[in-house]
Structure formats: structure tokens, C-alpha cells
N, CA and C atoms of all chains as a GROMACS GRO file, in nm:
protein
  618
    1MET      N    1  21.185   1.414  22.029
    1MET     CA    2  21.081   1.420  22.130
    1MET      C    3  21.060   1.280  22.191
    2VAL      N    4  21.061   1.271  22.322
    2VAL     CA    5  21.043   1.143  22.390
    2VAL      C    6  20.895   1.106  22.386
    3SER      N    7  20.866   0.983  22.350
    3SER     CA    8  20.727   0.938  22.348
    3SER      C    9  20.700   0.851  22.468
    4ASP      N   10  20.604   0.891  22.550
    4ASP     CA   11  20.565   0.815  22.668
    4ASP      C   12  20.423   0.765  22.650
    5LYS      N   13  20.386   0.676  22.737
    5LYS     CA   14  20.253   0.616  22.727
    5LYS      C   15  20.165   0.667  22.840
    6ILE      N   16  20.048   0.716  22.806
    6ILE     CA   17  19.950   0.764  22.904
    6ILE      C   18  19.820   0.691  22.880
    7SER      N   19  19.770   0.624  22.983
    7SER     CA   20  19.643   0.552  22.971
    7SER      C   21  19.544   0.613  23.069
    8ILE      N   22  19.426   0.646  23.021
    8ILE     CA   23  19.326   0.714  23.103
    8ILE      C   24  19.200   0.629  23.109
    9ILE      N   25  19.154   0.601  23.230
    9ILE     CA   26  19.029   0.528  23.250
    9ILE      C   27  18.926   0.630  23.299
   10LEU      N   28  18.822   0.648  23.219
   10LEU     CA   29  18.722   0.751  23.249
   10LEU      C   30  18.590   0.685  23.285
   11VAL      N   31  18.544   0.708  23.409
   11VAL     CA   32  18.418   0.645  23.453
   11VAL      C   33  18.319   0.747  23.511
   12SER      N   34  18.365   0.867  23.543
   12SER     CA   35  18.282   0.964  23.615
   12SER      C   36  18.184   1.035  23.523
   13GLU      N   37  18.073   1.079  23.581
   13GLU     CA   38  17.979   1.162  23.504
   13GLU      C   39  17.990   1.309  23.543
   14LEU      N   40  18.087   1.343  23.628
   14LEU     CA   41  18.099   1.481  23.678
   14LEU      C   42  18.184   1.568  23.587
   15ARG      N   43  18.139   1.692  23.571
   15ARG     CA   44  18.203   1.786  23.479
   15ARG      C   45  18.351   1.804  23.508
   16GLU      N   46  18.387   1.823  23.633
   16GLU     CA   47  18.527   1.850  23.666
   16GLU      C   48  18.616   1.730  23.628
   17ASP      N   49  18.568   1.609  23.657
   17ASP     CA   50  18.646   1.489  23.624
   17ASP      C   51  18.661   1.474  23.473
   18LEU      N   52  18.550   1.493  23.403
   18LEU     CA   53  18.553   1.479  23.258
   18LEU      C   54  18.645   1.584  23.195
   19GLN      N   55  18.641   1.706  23.251
   19GLN     CA   56  18.724   1.814  23.198
   19GLN      C   57  18.873   1.783  23.216
   20MET      N   58  18.909   1.741  23.338
   20MET     CA   59  19.052   1.714  23.365
   20MET      C   60  19.102   1.598  23.280
   21ALA      N   61  19.019   1.495  23.267
   21ALA     CA   62  19.059   1.381  23.184
   21ALA      C   63  19.078   1.425  23.038
   22GLY      N   64  18.988   1.510  22.990
   22GLY     CA   65  19.001   1.560  22.853
   22GLY      C   66  19.124   1.646  22.835
   23MET      N   67  19.157   1.725  22.937
   23MET     CA   68  19.277   1.809  22.930
   23MET      C   69  19.403   1.723  22.923
   24ILE      N   70  19.409   1.619  23.007
   24ILE     CA   71  19.527   1.532  23.004
   24ILE      C   72  19.536   1.458  22.870
   25ALA      N   73  19.422   1.411  22.822
   25ALA     CA   74  19.422   1.338  22.694
   25ALA      C   75  19.468   1.428  22.580
   26SER      N   76  19.414   1.550  22.573
   26SER     CA   77  19.446   1.636  22.458
   26SER      C   78  19.589   1.689  22.466
   27VAL      N   79  19.626   1.744  22.580
   27VAL     CA   80  19.761   1.801  22.592
   27VAL      C   81  19.866   1.688  22.586
   28GLY      N   82  19.834   1.576  22.650
   28GLY     CA   83  19.927   1.463  22.644
   28GLY      C   84  19.949   1.415  22.502
   29ALA      N   85  19.840   1.404  22.428
   29ALA     CA   86  19.850   1.351  22.291
   29ALA      C   87  19.924   1.446  22.198
   30VAL      N   88  19.894   1.575  22.207
   30VAL     CA   89  19.960   1.668  22.114
   30VAL      C   90  20.104   1.697  22.155
   31SER      N   91  20.145   1.647  22.272
   31SER     CA   92  20.283   1.665  22.315
   31SER      C   93  20.367   1.541  22.285
   32GLY      N   94  20.316   1.454  22.202
   32GLY     CA   95  20.395   1.341  22.156
   32GLY      C   96  20.382   1.215  22.238
   33ASN      N   97  20.291   1.215  22.335
   33ASN     CA   98  20.271   1.093  22.414
   33ASN      C   99  20.174   1.000  22.341
   34ASN      N  100  20.187   0.872  22.374
   34ASN     CA  101  20.100   0.770  22.318
   34ASN      C  102  19.980   0.756  22.413
   35VAL      N  103  19.869   0.821  22.378
   35VAL     CA  104  19.755   0.831  22.472
   35VAL      C  105  19.644   0.733  22.433
   36SER      N  106  19.598   0.659  22.535
   36SER     CA  107  19.481   0.572  22.517
   36SER      C  108  19.379   0.605  22.626
   37VAL      N  109  19.253   0.602  22.588
   37VAL     CA  110  19.146   0.631  22.685
   37VAL      C  111  19.045   0.517  22.678
   38LEU      N  112  19.002   0.470  22.794
   38LEU     CA  113  18.893   0.372  22.802
   38LEU      C  114  18.775   0.441  22.871
   39ILE      N  115  18.663   0.450  22.801
   39ILE     CA  116  18.546   0.519  22.856
   39ILE      C  117  18.445   0.415  22.902
   40SER      N  118  18.411   0.423  23.030
   40SER     CA  119  18.323   0.321  23.087
   40SER      C  120  18.224   0.383  23.185
   41MET      N  121  18.144   0.298  23.247
   41MET     CA  122  18.049   0.335  23.353
   41MET      C  123  17.969   0.461  23.317
   42ASN      N  124  17.961   0.555  23.411
   42ASN     CA  125  17.872   0.671  23.392
   42ASN      C  126  17.921   0.771  23.287
   43ALA      N  127  18.043   0.756  23.241
   43ALA     CA  128  18.096   0.851  23.142
   43ALA      C  129  18.051   0.817  23.000
   44LEU      N  130  18.017   0.692  22.976
   44LEU     CA  131  17.995   0.649  22.836
   44LEU      C  132  17.875   0.718  22.772
   45LYS      N  133  17.774   0.750  22.851
   45LYS     CA  134  17.650   0.807  22.793
   45LYS      C  135  17.676   0.939  22.719
   46TYR      N  136  17.780   1.012  22.761
   46TYR     CA  137  17.809   1.140  22.696
   46TYR      C  138  17.864   1.122  22.555
   47PHE      N  139  17.907   1.002  22.523
   47PHE     CA  140  17.971   0.978  22.394
   47PHE      C  141  17.879   0.906  22.295
   48LEU      N  142  17.751   0.899  22.333
   48LEU     CA  143  17.651   0.852  22.236
   48LEU      C  144  17.630   0.964  22.134
   49LYS      N  145  17.611   0.928  22.009
   49LYS     CA  146  17.590   1.030  21.905
   49LYS      C  147  17.475   1.123  21.943
   50GLY      N  148  17.499   1.251  21.939
   50GLY     CA  149  17.394   1.349  21.968
   50GLY      C  150  17.367   1.371  22.114
   51ALA      N  151  17.446   1.306  22.203
   51ALA     CA  152  17.420   1.320  22.346
   51ALA      C  153  17.455   1.460  22.395
   52ASN      N  154  17.380   1.504  22.494
   52ASN     CA  155  17.406   1.632  22.560
   52ASN      C  156  17.533   1.617  22.644
   53ASP      N  157  17.622   1.718  22.640
   53ASP     CA  158  17.744   1.709  22.721
   53ASP      C  159  17.734   1.797  22.847
   54LYS      N  160  17.613   1.829  22.888
   54LYS     CA  161  17.594   1.906  23.012
   54LYS      C  162  17.600   1.811  23.131
   55ALA      N  163  17.718   1.802  23.189
   55ALA     CA  164  17.739   1.709  23.300
   55ALA      C  165  17.713   1.778  23.434
   56PRO      N  166  17.663   1.705  23.532
   56PRO     CA  167  17.646   1.765  23.665
   56PRO      C  168  17.782   1.804  23.723
   57VAL      N  169  17.781   1.911  23.802
   57VAL     CA  170  17.908   1.959  23.858
   57VAL      C  171  17.923   1.908  24.000
   58ALA      N  172  18.049   1.896  24.043
   58ALA     CA  173  18.077   1.852  24.180
   58ALA      C  174  18.086   1.972  24.274
   59GLY      N  175  18.120   2.088  24.222
   59GLY     CA  176  18.139   2.203  24.310
   59GLY      C  177  18.155   2.332  24.233
   60HIS      N  178  18.212   2.429  24.302
   60HIS     CA  179  18.224   2.565  24.250
   60HIS      C  180  18.298   2.571  24.116
   61MET      N  181  18.405   2.495  24.106
   61MET     CA  182  18.486   2.502  23.984
   61MET      C  183  18.406   2.455  23.862
   62GLY      N  184  18.326   2.355  23.882
   62GLY     CA  185  18.242   2.308  23.772
   62GLY      C  186  18.146   2.415  23.725
   63GLU      N  187  18.090   2.489  23.820
   63GLU     CA  188  18.000   2.600  23.782
   63GLU      C  189  18.076   2.707  23.705
   64MET      N  190  18.199   2.734  23.750
   64MET     CA  191  18.280   2.836  23.682
   64MET      C  192  18.316   2.791  23.540
   65LEU      N  193  18.345   2.664  23.524
   65LEU     CA  194  18.378   2.613  23.390
   65LEU      C  195  18.262   2.636  23.294
   66ASP      N  196  18.142   2.618  23.348
   66ASP     CA  197  18.023   2.640  23.264
   66ASP      C  198  18.008   2.787  23.228
   67ARG      N  199  18.036   2.875  23.324
   67ARG     CA  200  18.014   3.018  23.302
   67ARG      C  201  18.120   3.079  23.211
   68LYS      N  202  18.245   3.031  23.227
   68LYS     CA  203  18.355   3.085  23.147
   68LYS      C  204  18.364   3.009  23.015
   69LYS      N  205  18.460   3.047  22.934
   69LYS     CA  206  18.470   2.983  22.802
   69LYS      C  207  18.565   2.864  22.804
   70ALA      N  208  18.550   2.777  22.905
   70ALA     CA  209  18.635   2.657  22.905
   70ALA      C  210  18.589   2.566  22.792
   71PRO      N  211  18.683   2.503  22.722
   71PRO     CA  212  18.643   2.414  22.612
   71PRO      C  213  18.557   2.300  22.666
   72SER      N  214  18.463   2.254  22.589
   72SER     CA  215  18.382   2.138  22.628
   72SER      C  216  18.471   2.014  22.639
   73PHE      N  217  18.441   1.927  22.735
   73PHE     CA  218  18.526   1.808  22.750
   73PHE      C  219  18.519   1.720  22.625
   74LYS      N  220  18.404   1.721  22.559
   74LYS     CA  221  18.396   1.638  22.438
   74LYS      C  222  18.485   1.694  22.327
   75THR      N  223  18.493   1.826  22.321
   75THR     CA  224  18.584   1.888  22.224
   75THR      C  225  18.728   1.847  22.254
   76LEU      N  226  18.763   1.845  22.382
   76LEU     CA  227  18.901   1.809  22.419
   76LEU      C  228  18.933   1.665  22.378
   77PHE      N  229  18.839   1.573  22.400
   77PHE     CA  230  18.865   1.434  22.359
   77PHE      C  231  18.874   1.423  22.206
   78GLU      N  232  18.788   1.496  22.139
   78GLU     CA  233  18.791   1.492  21.993
   78GLU      C  234  18.923   1.548  21.941
   79GLN      N  235  18.971   1.657  22.003
   79GLN     CA  236  19.099   1.714  21.962
   79GLN      C  237  19.214   1.618  21.994
   80ALA      N  238  19.203   1.548  22.105
   80ALA     CA  239  19.306   1.449  22.140
   80ALA      C  240  19.318   1.346  22.029
   81ALA      N  241  19.202   1.303  21.978
   81ALA     CA  242  19.202   1.201  21.872
   81ALA      C  243  19.247   1.259  21.738
   82GLU      N  244  19.196   1.376  21.705
   82GLU     CA  245  19.221   1.429  21.571
   82GLU      C  246  19.355   1.499  21.557
   83LEU      N  247  19.396   1.572  21.661
   83LEU     CA  248  19.522   1.647  21.652
   83LEU      C  249  19.640   1.567  21.707
   84GLY      N  250  19.611   1.475  21.801
   84GLY     CA  251  19.721   1.404  21.866
   84GLY      C  252  19.719   1.254  21.848
   85ASP      N  253  19.627   1.205  21.767
   85ASP     CA  254  19.616   1.061  21.740
   85ASP      C  255  19.594   0.977  21.866
   86ALA      N  256  19.527   1.034  21.966
   86ALA     CA  257  19.491   0.954  22.083
   86ALA      C  258  19.391   0.846  22.040
   87ARG      N  259  19.400   0.732  22.106
   87ARG     CA  260  19.304   0.624  22.076
   87ARG      C  261  19.203   0.620  22.190
   88ILE      N  262  19.079   0.647  22.156
   88ILE     CA  263  18.973   0.655  22.257
   88ILE      C  264  18.875   0.541  22.232
   89HIS      N  265  18.865   0.454  22.332
   89HIS     CA  266  18.785   0.332  22.315
   89HIS      C  267  18.668   0.329  22.412
   90PRO      N  268  18.551   0.288  22.368
   90PRO     CA  269  18.444   0.259  22.461
   90PRO      C  270  18.469   0.124  22.527
   91CYS      N  271  18.429   0.112  22.651
   91CYS     CA  272  18.443  -0.014  22.725
   91CYS      C  273  18.334  -0.111  22.678
   92SER      N  274  18.375  -0.229  22.639
   92SER     CA  275  18.278  -0.325  22.584
   92SER      C  276  18.176  -0.368  22.690
   93MET      N  277  18.218  -0.378  22.814
   93MET     CA  278  18.122  -0.415  22.920
   93MET      C  279  18.016  -0.308  22.937
   94ALA      N  280  18.058  -0.180  22.942
   94ALA     CA  281  17.961  -0.071  22.959
   94ALA      C  282  17.865  -0.064  22.840
   95MET      N  283  17.916  -0.095  22.721
   95MET     CA  284  17.828  -0.096  22.603
   95MET      C  285  17.723  -0.204  22.615
   96ASP      N  286  17.763  -0.321  22.664
   96ASP     CA  287  17.667  -0.430  22.683
   96ASP      C  288  17.559  -0.390  22.783
   97VAL      N  289  17.601  -0.329  22.893
   97VAL     CA  290  17.505  -0.290  22.997
   97VAL      C  291  17.408  -0.184  22.943
   98LEU      N  292  17.462  -0.088  22.868
   98LEU     CA  293  17.377   0.018  22.812
   98LEU      C  294  17.295  -0.030  22.692
   99GLY      N  295  17.337  -0.141  22.635
   99GLY     CA  296  17.268  -0.194  22.517
   99GLY      C  297  17.293  -0.111  22.392
  100VAL      N  298  17.417  -0.062  22.377
  100VAL     CA  299  17.448   0.019  22.259
  100VAL      C  300  17.555  -0.049  22.173
  101GLU      N  301  17.556  -0.011  22.047
  101GLU     CA  302  17.653  -0.063  21.952
  101GLU      C  303  17.757   0.045  21.923
  102TRP      N  304  17.868   0.002  21.862
  102TRP     CA  305  17.977   0.096  21.826
  102TRP      C  306  17.922   0.207  21.736
  103ARG      N  307  17.832   0.171  21.645
  103ARG     CA  308  17.778   0.269  21.551
  103ARG      C  309  17.694   0.377  21.621
  104ASP      N  310  17.652   0.350  21.745
  104ASP     CA  311  17.572   0.448  21.821
  104ASP      C  312  17.659   0.556  21.886
  105LEU      N  313  17.790   0.536  21.882
  105LEU     CA  314  17.881   0.625  21.955
  105LEU      C  315  17.945   0.728  21.861
  106ASP      N  316  17.999   0.834  21.921
  106ASP     CA  317  18.066   0.938  21.842
  106ASP      C  318  18.173   0.876  21.752
  107THR      N  319  18.187   0.934  21.634
  107THR     CA  320  18.271   0.870  21.532
  107THR      C  321  18.420   0.874  21.565
  108PHE      N  322  18.461   0.961  21.658
  108PHE     CA  323  18.604   0.963  21.690
  108PHE      C  324  18.644   0.852  21.790
  109LEU      N  325  18.544   0.776  21.837
  109LEU     CA  326  18.576   0.662  21.924
  109LEU      C  327  18.618   0.542  21.839
  110LYS      N  328  18.728   0.480  21.880
  110LYS     CA  329  18.775   0.363  21.807
  110LYS      C  330  18.698   0.239  21.855
  111GLU      N  331  18.744   0.122  21.814
  111GLU     CA  332  18.667   0.000  21.840
  111GLU      C  333  18.653  -0.026  21.990
  112PRO      N  334  18.544  -0.092  22.031
  112PRO     CA  335  18.526  -0.126  22.171
  112PRO      C  336  18.642  -0.212  22.223
  113MET      N  337  18.672  -0.192  22.350
  113MET     CA  338  18.786  -0.263  22.409
  113MET      C  339  18.748  -0.316  22.547
  114GLY      N  340  18.803  -0.430  22.580
  114GLY     CA  341  18.784  -0.489  22.714
  114GLY      C  342  18.897  -0.446  22.806
  115LEU      N  343  18.873  -0.462  22.934
  115LEU     CA  344  18.969  -0.417  23.034
  115LEU      C  345  19.100  -0.495  23.028
  116THR      N  346  19.091  -0.620  22.995
  116THR     CA  347  19.214  -0.703  22.992
  116THR      C  348  19.314  -0.646  22.891
  117LYS      N  349  19.267  -0.618  22.770
  117LYS     CA  350  19.358  -0.564  22.669
  117LYS      C  351  19.404  -0.424  22.705
  118PHE      N  352  19.312  -0.342  22.757
  118PHE     CA  353  19.350  -0.205  22.792
  118PHE      C  354  19.461  -0.206  22.897
  119LEU      N  355  19.445  -0.288  23.000
  119LEU     CA  356  19.546  -0.292  23.106
  119LEU      C  357  19.678  -0.352  23.056
  120ASP      N  358  19.667  -0.447  22.966
  120ASP     CA  359  19.789  -0.505  22.909
  120ASP      C  360  19.864  -0.400  22.827
  121ASP      N  361  19.789  -0.322  22.748
  121ASP     CA  362  19.850  -0.216  22.667
  121ASP      C  363  19.909  -0.106  22.756
  122ALA      N  364  19.848  -0.085  22.874
  122ALA     CA  365  19.890   0.024  22.962
  122ALA      C  366  20.018  -0.008  23.039
  123ARG      N  367  20.058  -0.134  23.034
  123ARG     CA  368  20.173  -0.178  23.114
  123ARG      C  369  20.297  -0.091  23.087
  124GLY      N  370  20.359  -0.044  23.196
  124GLY     CA  371  20.482   0.032  23.183
  124GLY      C  372  20.464   0.181  23.163
  125GLY      N  373  20.340   0.227  23.153
  125GLY     CA  374  20.316   0.371  23.133
  125GLY      C  375  20.240   0.432  23.249
  126GLN      N  376  20.205   0.560  23.234
  126GLN     CA  377  20.123   0.627  23.335
  126GLN      C  378  19.978   0.583  23.319
  127VAL      N  379  19.910   0.559  23.430
  127VAL     CA  380  19.767   0.528  23.425
  127VAL      C  381  19.693   0.627  23.515
  128TRP      N  382  19.595   0.693  23.454
  128TRP     CA  383  19.514   0.791  23.527
  128TRP      C  384  19.370   0.743  23.527
  129SER      N  385  19.300   0.764  23.640
  129SER     CA  386  19.158   0.729  23.638
  129SER      C  387  19.075   0.845  23.693
  130PHE      N  388  18.963   0.864  23.631
  130PHE     CA  389  18.870   0.973  23.669
  130PHE      C  390  18.730   0.916  23.678
  131MET      N  391  20.672   3.091  19.956
  131MET     CA  392  20.695   3.203  20.048
  131MET      C  393  20.618   3.179  20.178
  132ALA      N  394  20.689   3.206  20.292
  132ALA     CA  395  20.627   3.178  20.422
  132ALA      C  396  20.512   3.274  20.451
  133ASP      N  397  20.410   3.219  20.514
  133ASP     CA  398  20.292   3.298  20.552
  133ASP      C  399  20.301   3.340  20.699
  134LYS      N  400  20.229   3.447  20.733
  134LYS     CA  401  20.212   3.484  20.874
  134LYS      C  402  20.064   3.479  20.904
  135ARG      N  403  20.029   3.414  21.013
  135ARG     CA  404  19.887   3.400  21.049
  135ARG      C  405  19.867   3.437  21.194
  136LYS      N  406  19.753   3.494  21.223
  136LYS     CA  407  19.720   3.529  21.361
  136LYS      C  408  19.606   3.440  21.408
  137ILE      N  409  19.619   3.387  21.531
  137ILE     CA  410  19.515   3.303  21.589
  137ILE      C  411  19.464   3.374  21.714
  138ASP      N  412  19.342   3.419  21.709
  138ASP     CA  413  19.287   3.495  21.822
  138ASP      C  414  19.216   3.401  21.918
  139ALA      N  415  19.284   3.366  22.027
  139ALA     CA  416  19.226   3.274  22.127
  139ALA      C  417  19.195   3.349  22.256
  140ARG      N  418  19.178   3.480  22.246
  140ARG     CA  419  19.146   3.558  22.365
  140ARG      C  420  19.012   3.511  22.423
  141GLY      N  421  19.007   3.499  22.556
  141GLY     CA  422  18.884   3.457  22.622
  141GLY      C  423  18.870   3.307  22.638
  142SER      N  424  18.959   3.231  22.574
  142SER     CA  425  18.953   3.086  22.584
  142SER      C  426  19.045   3.038  22.697
  143PHE      N  427  19.002   2.935  22.768
  143PHE     CA  428  19.081   2.884  22.880
  143PHE      C  429  19.161   2.761  22.840
  144CYS      N  430  19.263   2.733  22.918
  144CYS     CA  431  19.352   2.618  22.898
  144CYS      C  432  19.271   2.490  22.882
  145PRO      N  433  19.303   2.406  22.786
  145PRO     CA  434  19.409   2.418  22.687
  145PRO      C  435  19.361   2.474  22.553
  146GLY      N  436  19.255   2.554  22.554
  146GLY     CA  437  19.199   2.606  22.429
  146GLY      C  438  19.299   2.677  22.340
  147PRO      N  439  19.374   2.776  22.391
  147PRO     CA  440  19.470   2.846  22.305
  147PRO      C  441  19.575   2.753  22.245
  148LEU      N  442  19.623   2.658  22.326
  148LEU     CA  443  19.723   2.563  22.275
  148LEU      C  444  19.663   2.478  22.164
  149MET      N  445  19.540   2.429  22.184
  149MET     CA  446  19.480   2.343  22.084
  149MET      C  447  19.452   2.421  21.954
  150GLU      N  448  19.414   2.548  21.969
  150GLU     CA  449  19.391   2.630  21.849
  150GLU      C  450  19.521   2.652  21.773
  151LEU      N  451  19.629   2.674  21.849
  151LEU     CA  452  19.760   2.689  21.785
  151LEU      C  453  19.800   2.561  21.711
  152ILE      N  454  19.779   2.448  21.776
  152ILE     CA  455  19.819   2.320  21.714
  152ILE      C  456  19.739   2.294  21.587
  153ALA      N  457  19.610   2.325  21.592
  153ALA     CA  458  19.528   2.309  21.470
  153ALA      C  459  19.584   2.400  21.359
  154GLY      N  460  19.626   2.521  21.397
  154GLY     CA  461  19.684   2.613  21.300
  154GLY      C  462  19.814   2.561  21.244
  155ILE      N  463  19.898   2.505  21.330
  155ILE     CA  464  20.027   2.452  21.286
  155ILE      C  465  20.007   2.334  21.191
  156LYS      N  466  19.909   2.250  21.223
  156LYS     CA  467  19.882   2.135  21.135
  156LYS      C  468  19.847   2.181  20.993
  157ALA      N  469  19.775   2.292  20.986
  157ALA     CA  470  19.730   2.340  20.855
  157ALA      C  471  19.836   2.426  20.785
  158ALA      N  472  19.941   2.465  20.858
  158ALA     CA  473  20.042   2.556  20.802
  158ALA      C  474  20.151   2.479  20.726
  159ASN      N  475  20.231   2.553  20.654
  159ASN     CA  476  20.347   2.495  20.586
  159ASN      C  477  20.473   2.520  20.669
  160VAL      N  478  20.574   2.436  20.648
  160VAL     CA  479  20.702   2.458  20.717
  160VAL      C  480  20.755   2.597  20.682
  161GLY      N  481  20.796   2.669  20.784
  161GLY     CA  482  20.846   2.805  20.764
  161GLY      C  483  20.744   2.912  20.796
  162ASP      N  484  20.616   2.874  20.799
  162ASP     CA  485  20.511   2.973  20.830
  162ASP      C  486  20.523   3.019  20.975
  163GLU      N  487  20.482   3.144  20.998
  163GLU     CA  488  20.479   3.198  21.134
  163GLU      C  489  20.335   3.211  21.181
  164LEU      N  490  20.312   3.170  21.305
  164LEU     CA  491  20.179   3.182  21.364
  164LEU      C  492  20.189   3.260  21.494
  165GLU      N  493  20.104   3.358  21.508
  165GLU     CA  494  20.098   3.437  21.631
  165GLU      C  495  19.967   3.405  21.702
  166VAL      N  496  19.977   3.354  21.824
  166VAL     CA  497  19.855   3.325  21.900
  166VAL      C  498  19.836   3.432  22.006
  167LEU      N  499  19.712   3.482  22.014
  167LEU     CA  500  19.677   3.581  22.116
  167LEU      C  501  19.597   3.510  22.224
  168SER      N  502  19.640   3.528  22.350
  168SER     CA  503  19.574   3.457  22.460
  168SER      C  504  19.563   3.545  22.582
  169THR      N  505  19.450   3.535  22.651
  169THR     CA  506  19.434   3.605  22.779
  169THR      C  507  19.448   3.507  22.896
  170ASP      N  508  19.479   3.382  22.866
  170ASP     CA  509  19.489   3.279  22.968
  170ASP      C  510  19.635   3.269  23.017
  171ARG      N  511  19.655   3.300  23.144
  171ARG     CA  512  19.790   3.303  23.200
  171ARG      C  513  19.860   3.166  23.190
  172GLY      N  514  19.783   3.060  23.217
  172GLY     CA  515  19.841   2.926  23.212
  172GLY      C  516  19.890   2.891  23.072
  173SER      N  517  19.813   2.931  22.973
  173SER     CA  518  19.852   2.902  22.835
  173SER      C  519  19.977   2.979  22.796
  174ALA      N  520  19.994   3.098  22.853
  174ALA     CA  521  20.113   3.178  22.821
  174ALA      C  522  20.239   3.106  22.866
  175ALA      N  523  20.228   3.025  22.969
  175ALA     CA  524  20.342   2.946  23.015
  175ALA      C  525  20.350   2.813  22.940
  176ASP      N  526  20.234   2.754  22.915
  176ASP     CA  527  20.230   2.620  22.856
  176ASP      C  528  20.267   2.618  22.708
  177ILE      N  529  20.225   2.719  22.635
  177ILE     CA  530  20.250   2.717  22.490
  177ILE      C  531  20.400   2.717  22.458
  178PRO      N  532  20.481   2.805  22.521
  178PRO     CA  533  20.626   2.797  22.495
  178PRO      C  534  20.686   2.661  22.534
  179GLU      N  535  20.634   2.601  22.641
  179GLU     CA  536  20.681   2.468  22.682
  179GLU      C  537  20.651   2.366  22.573
  180TRP      N  538  20.531   2.374  22.518
  180TRP     CA  539  20.491   2.278  22.413
  180TRP      C  540  20.578   2.299  22.289
  181ILE      N  541  20.602   2.424  22.254
  181ILE     CA  542  20.684   2.454  22.135
  181ILE      C  543  20.824   2.394  22.151
  182LYS      N  544  20.878   2.412  22.272
  182LYS     CA  545  21.013   2.359  22.301
  182LYS      C  546  21.012   2.206  22.293
  183LYS      N  547  20.908   2.146  22.347
  183LYS     CA  548  20.901   1.999  22.353
  183LYS      C  549  20.891   1.937  22.214
  184VAL      N  550  20.811   1.997  22.127
  184VAL     CA  551  20.790   1.935  21.996
  184VAL      C  552  20.890   1.983  21.891
  185GLY      N  553  20.966   2.090  21.923
  185GLY     CA  554  21.075   2.128  21.836
  185GLY      C  555  21.046   2.234  21.732
  186HIS      N  556  20.938   2.310  21.749
  186HIS     CA  557  20.919   2.426  21.662
  186HIS      C  558  21.002   2.542  21.719
  187GLU      N  559  20.998   2.656  21.650
  187GLU     CA  560  21.084   2.769  21.693
  187GLU      C  561  20.999   2.880  21.755
  188LEU      N  562  21.027   2.907  21.882
  188LEU     CA  563  20.958   3.018  21.950
  188LEU      C  564  21.028   3.148  21.911
  189LEU      N  565  20.953   3.238  21.850
  189LEU     CA  566  21.013   3.363  21.802
  189LEU      C  567  21.002   3.474  21.906
  190THR      N  568  20.881   3.500  21.954
  190THR     CA  569  20.864   3.607  22.054
  190THR      C  570  20.751   3.570  22.149
  191THR      N  571  20.763   3.623  22.271
  191THR     CA  572  20.652   3.618  22.367
  191THR      C  573  20.644   3.755  22.432
  192THR      N  574  20.532   3.821  22.415
  192THR     CA  575  20.516   3.952  22.479
  192THR      C  576  20.378   3.958  22.543
  193GLU      N  577  20.364   4.047  22.640
  193GLU     CA  578  20.236   4.066  22.707
  193GLU      C  579  20.200   4.214  22.705
  194GLU      N  580  20.078   4.241  22.668
  194GLU     CA  581  20.033   4.380  22.662
  194GLU      C  582  19.888   4.387  22.709
  195ASN      N  583  19.865   4.461  22.816
  195ASN     CA  584  19.729   4.478  22.870
  195ASN      C  585  19.657   4.345  22.892
  196GLY      N  586  19.731   4.249  22.946
  196GLY     CA  587  19.668   4.120  22.978
  196GLY      C  588  19.651   4.027  22.860
  197VAL      N  589  19.707   4.063  22.745
  197VAL     CA  590  19.701   3.974  22.628
  197VAL      C  591  19.843   3.929  22.593
  198TRP      N  592  19.863   3.798  22.589
  198TRP     CA  593  19.992   3.744  22.549
  198TRP      C  594  19.993   3.722  22.398
  199HIS      N  595  20.106   3.761  22.339
  199HIS     CA  596  20.128   3.740  22.195
  199HIS      C  597  20.245   3.643  22.185
  200ILE      N  598  20.220   3.525  22.138
  200ILE     CA  599  20.325   3.424  22.127
  200ILE      C  600  20.339   3.388  21.979
  201THR      N  601  20.460   3.406  21.928
  201THR     CA  602  20.482   3.381  21.784
  201THR      C  603  20.576   3.262  21.767
  202VAL      N  604  20.535   3.173  21.680
  202VAL     CA  605  20.610   3.048  21.658
  202VAL      C  606  20.628   3.026  21.508
  203ARG      N  607  20.744   2.969  21.472
  203ARG     CA  608  20.766   2.929  21.332
  203ARG      C  609  20.760   2.776  21.324
  204LYS      N  610  20.682   2.728  21.230
  204LYS     CA  611  20.672   2.582  21.208
  204LYS      C  612  20.802   2.535  21.144
  205THR      N  613  20.868   2.437  21.204
  205THR     CA  614  20.999   2.395  21.155
  205THR      C  615  20.999   2.256  21.091
  206LYS      N  616  20.888   2.186  21.104
  206LYS     CA  617  20.888   2.048  21.047
  206LYS      C  618  20.746   2.006  21.012
   0.00000   0.00000   0.00000
């Protein structure tokens, strides 16, 4: 199996964006790719321990995702980490702005990471942003 | 002795059926057979692709009344 590198930068608070990013992270990771995710800006609040994952929708598809049995985006990221060994990092800058510590975040998130290292690690692979 | 297990993912949308299958494969032993049931058309195409990519053995794919039955043997 060929191993490729997929790096995902997640900043949106919208359900559709979060869902698609989670789908790429989970399917990419369980298909043998080396997946890394950096969670920053408006997306980080959903990954606080106990946070509600009810994200605002951008349009019709987001409403449909809520009505149908689409997996929760947080479940997808958790599966990416647990089933596919994806590395999911909170952005250290966003943590500083929010005033939160690593221990305040969901346990499947790895250590905080800065953009410089994330971009350096992403070199030569696919980079997706949502 | 190899086990046979059924994973009922009917009503779940992509990539739910695939992720349920993968969780099942992780917990299974080499040689075990897993049959996943899915009503999601995209997953019916994606699951055989995933099986081929990671190197397990696709045994059967059938569709009956809108339900896909995909059977895979864990090979490693």
C-alpha cells in the first residue's frame, strides 16, 4: 500500500466544512495515508472537552446532514485518530487566543502545534483547508 | 477457527459503513469473514475500493432491495 501525506487545516465553524474535513481525515487515514490535522480559529471551540458539536449550517446540505444519520464530524476525527493513527493537533496560537490549555481539549488531540512546524511537516504532500 | 460476523450499517451515511467495517476488522482475527450491510450507495462503491487498496480479500458484493451486502476476509 502506498503511503501518502495529507495535511488538513481546519478553521471553519460551519457544519459542511467540518464534515468534509472529517471525512477526508478519517477515510484518508484508514486508507494508509499519513494524515495530520491542524485545528485553529473558529473550529477549535468544538474540540473543547464536553463542547456541543452542533455547528451552524451553510445551506441545505448541512440541514440534511443533521436530519439524516450522517456521522458527527467529531466522531469522524476521533475515528481518524483511533482507527487510522491520524495526528490531530490544536493550533497553539488559537489556544492562546481562547485561553485554553491542552488538558481542556478532547483527549484524542495530540500536542499543540505552531504553523511553522505544521507547514514544514506538510511539505511535499497534499494540503487541504476548510 | 475463522469467525463470521455481520455488521449492520444500514441507515448510516458515508463514511459510516466503511468506518464500522474497519473497526470490525481491527477487532477480528486473520481469516475472519465480515459482512457489512449498507444502504448507502457511495459506501457500496467505496468499501470494495478500500478493501482492494489495503489488501484484504473481497469475497462477495450483492444488492437486494436497496441493501448492499459486502463480505470481506481479513488477510493480515
